[in-house]
C-alpha positions in Angstrom: 115.5 85.2 111.1 116.9 87.7 113.6 119.3 90.4 112.2 123.0 89.4 112.5 125.2 91.4 115.0 126.7 93.3 112.1 123.3 94.7 111.2 122.6 95.7 114.7 125.9 97.6 114.9 125.1 99.3 111.6 121.6 100.2 112.9 123.2 101.8 116.0 125.6 103.9 113.9 122.9 105.0 111.4 120.4 106.0 114.1 122.5 109.1 115.0 120.4 112.3 114.8 121.2 115.9 114.4 119.4 119.3 114.9 119.9 120.7 111.4 119.4 118.2 108.5 115.6 118.0 108.6 115.4 121.8 108.5 116.7 121.5 104.9 113.9 119.0 104.0 111.2 121.1 105.7 112.3 124.3 104.0 112.6 122.6 100.6 109.1 121.0 100.9 107.4 124.2 101.9 109.5 126.3 99.5 108.5 124.2 96.6 104.8 124.4 97.6 105.0 128.2 97.9 107.0 128.6 94.7 104.6 126.6 92.5 101.6 128.5 94.1 103.3 131.8 93.2 103.9 130.6 89.6 100.4 129.4 89.2 99.0 132.6 90.5 101.0 134.7 88.0 100.3 132.4 85.1 96.5 132.7 85.1 96.5 129.3 83.5 94.2 126.4 84.5 96.8 123.9 83.3 99.5 125.4 85.4 97.1 125.6 88.4 96.2 121.9 88.1 99.8 121.0 88.0 100.5 123.1 91.0 97.7 121.2 92.9 99.5 117.9 92.1 102.9 119.3 93.3 101.5 120.9 96.4 99.6 117.7 97.3 102.8 115.7 97.0 104.7 118.2 99.2 101.9 117.8 101.8 102.5 114.1 101.8 106.3 114.9 102.2 105.4 117.0 105.2 103.3 114.1 106.5 106.4 111.9 106.2 108.4 114.4 108.3 105.5 114.3 110.8 106.1 110.5 110.9 109.7 111.2 111.7 108.8 113.5 114.5 106.4 111.0 115.9 109.3 108.6 116.1 111.3 111.3 117.9 113.9 111.4 115.2 113.2 114.7 113.3 115.7 116.4 115.6 118.0 115.3 118.3 116.6 118.0 120.7 113.4 116.7 122.1 111.8 120.1 122.5 112.7 121.1 119.0 111.3 117.8 117.7 108.0 118.1 119.4 107.5 121.9 118.7 108.2 121.5 115.0 106.1 118.4 114.9 103.1 120.3 116.3 103.4 123.7 114.7 105.0 123.0 111.3 103.9 119.5 110.6 100.7 118.4 112.4 98.7 121.6 112.5 99.1 122.4 108.7 97.7 118.9 108.0 94.9 119.3 110.5 96.3 116.6 112.7 97.0 116.2 116.4 100.7 115.5 117.0 100.4 113.5 120.2 97.4 111.5 119.0 99.1 110.7 115.8 102.3 109.6 117.6 100.2 107.4 120.0 98.3 105.7 117.2 101.4 105.2 115.1 103.2 103.5 118.0 100.2 101.0 118.2 100.6 100.3 114.5 104.2 99.3 115.0 103.5 97.1 118.0 100.3 95.5 116.6 100.9 95.4 112.8 98.1 93.5 111.1 96.1 93.0 114.3 92.6 93.9 113.1 91.5 95.1 116.6 94.7 96.9 117.7 96.4 98.2 114.6 94.7 101.5 113.7 96.3 101.5 110.2 94.8 98.1 109.4 91.4 99.7 108.9 92.6 101.0 105.5 93.3 97.5 104.2 90.3 95.8 105.7 87.9 98.5 104.6 89.3 98.5 101.0 89.6 94.7 101.0 93.3 94.9 100.3 94.5 93.1 103.4 95.0 89.9 101.3 95.4 89.2 97.6 92.5 90.8 95.7 92.5 88.7 92.5 90.0 86.2 94.1 87.5 89.1 94.5 87.8 90.8 91.1 90.0 91.2 88.0 93.0 93.5 87.7 91.0 96.0 85.5 88.4 96.4 88.3 91.2 96.7 90.9 92.7 99.5 88.8 89.3 101.2 88.5 88.7 101.1 92.3 92.3 101.9 93.5 93.6 104.1 90.7 90.9 105.7 88.7 88.6 106.4 91.6 91.6 107.7 93.6 92.6 110.1 90.9 89.0 111.6 90.9 89.4 111.3 94.1 86.2 109.5 95.2 87.9 106.6 97.0 90.2 108.6 99.4 87.3 111.0 100.3 85.2 108.0 101.3 87.9 106.8 103.6 88.5 110.4 104.9 84.9 110.8 106.0 84.8 107.3 107.3 87.8 108.1 109.5 86.2 111.4 110.5 83.5 109.5 112.5 86.3 108.2 114.8 88.0 111.6 115.1 85.2 114.1 115.8 87.6 116.7 117.4 90.0 116.8 114.4 87.0 116.8 112.0 85.4 119.8 113.8 88.7 121.7 113.8 89.3 121.1 110.1 85.7 121.9 109.1 85.8 125.1 111.2 89.1 126.2 109.7 87.9 125.4 106.2 84.7 127.4 106.6 86.7 130.4 107.8 89.1 130.2 104.9 86.4 129.8 102.3 84.3 132.6 103.7 87.3 134.9 103.8 88.1 134.0 100.1 84.5 134.7 99.1 84.6 138.0 100.8 87.6 138.9 98.7 90.2 138.6 101.3 93.4 137.6 99.5 94.8 135.3 102.1 91.5 133.3 102.3 91.4 133.0 98.5 95.0 131.8 98.4 94.6 129.3 101.1 91.4 127.9 99.5 93.2 127.5 96.1 96.6 126.3 97.3 95.8 124.5 100.6 92.2 123.3 100.8 92.0 122.3 97.2 95.2 120.2 97.2 94.4 118.8 100.7 91.1 117.3 99.7 92.2 116.1 96.3 95.9 115.3 95.5 97.1 115.0 99.1 94.4 112.5 100.0 95.0 110.6 96.8 98.8 110.4 97.2 98.4 109.4 100.8 96.0 106.7 99.8 98.5 105.2 97.4 101.5 105.6 99.7 99.8 103.9 102.6 98.3 101.2 100.4 101.8 100.4 99.1 103.2 100.1 102.6 101.3 96.9 103.5 98.5 96.2 101.0 98.0 92.5 100.3 100.6 91.3 102.7 98.6 90.3 105.8 99.6 86.6 105.4 103.2 87.5 105.7 102.8 88.5 109.3 104.3 91.1 111.5 107.9 90.5 110.5 107.6 90.5 106.7 104.1 91.9 106.0 105.6 95.2 104.7 106.8 96.3 101.3 109.9 97.9 99.8 109.6 99.4 96.4 111.9 101.2 93.9 109.8 103.0 91.3 110.9 105.6 88.8 112.1 109.1 89.9 108.6 110.7 89.3 106.7 108.2 91.5 109.4 108.2 94.1 109.2 112.0 94.4 105.4 112.1 94.2 104.5 109.1 96.4 107.7 108.0 98.2 109.1 111.2 99.6 111.8 111.0 102.2 112.3 107.2 101.7 110.3 105.7 104.6 107.7 104.6 102.1 110.3 103.2 99.7 112.0 101.2 102.5 109.0 100.6 104.7 110.0 97.0 105.5 113.3 98.2 106.8 111.6 101.0 108.7 109.4 98.5 110.6 112.5 96.5 111.6 114.5 99.5 112.7 112.2 102.5 113.4 115.0 104.4 115.1 116.9 105.0 111.8 116.1 108.4 110.2 114.8 108.5 106.7 118.0 109.9 105.2 120.0 106.8 106.3 117.6 104.1 105.1 119.1 103.7 101.7 122.5 103.2 103.1 121.2 100.7 105.6 119.1 98.9 103.0 122.2 98.3 100.8 124.2 96.9 103.7 121.3 94.7 104.9 120.9 93.2 101.4 124.5 92.1 101.5 125.0 90.8 105.1 121.5 89.7 106.1 120.3 86.9 103.9 116.7 86.8 105.2 116.2 90.5 104.4 118.1 90.2 101.1 115.6 87.5 99.9 112.6 89.8 100.5 110.9 90.8 97.3 110.8 94.5 96.3 108.6 96.0 93.7 109.7 98.0 90.7 107.3 100.8 89.5 104.4 101.8 91.6 101.7 101.6 88.9 103.5 99.8 86.0 106.0 97.0 86.3 107.8 94.8 83.8 108.3 91.2 82.9 111.0 90.9 85.4 109.5 92.7 88.4 106.0 93.5 89.5 104.6 96.9 90.2 103.3 97.8 93.6 99.7 97.8 92.4 100.0 94.4 90.8 101.7 93.0 93.9 98.8 94.2 96.1 96.4 92.6 93.7 98.2 89.3 93.7 101.4 89.1 95.9 101.9 85.4 95.4 102.8 85.9 91.7 106.0 87.7 92.4 108.5 87.1 89.7 112.1 85.9 90.4 111.9 85.9 94.2 109.5 84.5 96.7 109.1 84.5 100.4 107.3 82.1 102.8 104.5 83.5 105.0 105.6 84.2 108.5 102.9 85.0 111.0 105.4 85.7 113.7 
């Protein structure tokens, strides 16, 4: 069950950090967001604007993934640079507290699937996706609740306001900032109007929706597989990988839970090696598309609905 020595050696070599690489990802994510906002503003087209909201929401999720890297102290090798960028460039734009996020995320890793101690488990228990969902309702209703109502986005807003009750400080700061931005926009201040259109609107719609799917895909339906294997890897097509699985830690989330010291840009390399030299890991099922699968391999959504119907490969529950 434990990783062989060859894997541990490879983990050590792939955990090397630097102080430059993630600047490229940061600049790219923010650059894309600013670029599509600029194009949408010039176009005066509602179609282009709605597309920009989707793209900006996905780049917000990408920024959240880099915040995740910073919380693990692997955004940059320099600790001061890591924490400063984590606070100013990642946590604050997403109305989050860096230290609180890092503390809660550490608990998630230590107490995965513990209903009382894992803060992330609330998502799965509150949406009834901790275990297979087919015994509760059919796949059509599962799609209605976890896809259609997420696109709208009724479902993620429900969870957002539910979580707000437990984070009054963050909620107050976000509400205060939002009011200031909206008022500034209504008074004709250009910056306030731009932030309302291209930050608040994506934040409360596409960003929350994409975050809902990404986090649902990480562990949904897998509580019976325990702490070691109750996490999901998925492949997906280039579009869903870019929109939902930015920076790889969602795509290789099982690997991330085993080896959280490995930066996101080395996970693919480590995954390929582990599949070859670590049989227990190589046997673990990985999903194909996020929303749509095939006859050979299930989608992430279908695997959450009924994970015991995995085609081709199977794994035994491990509650260790």
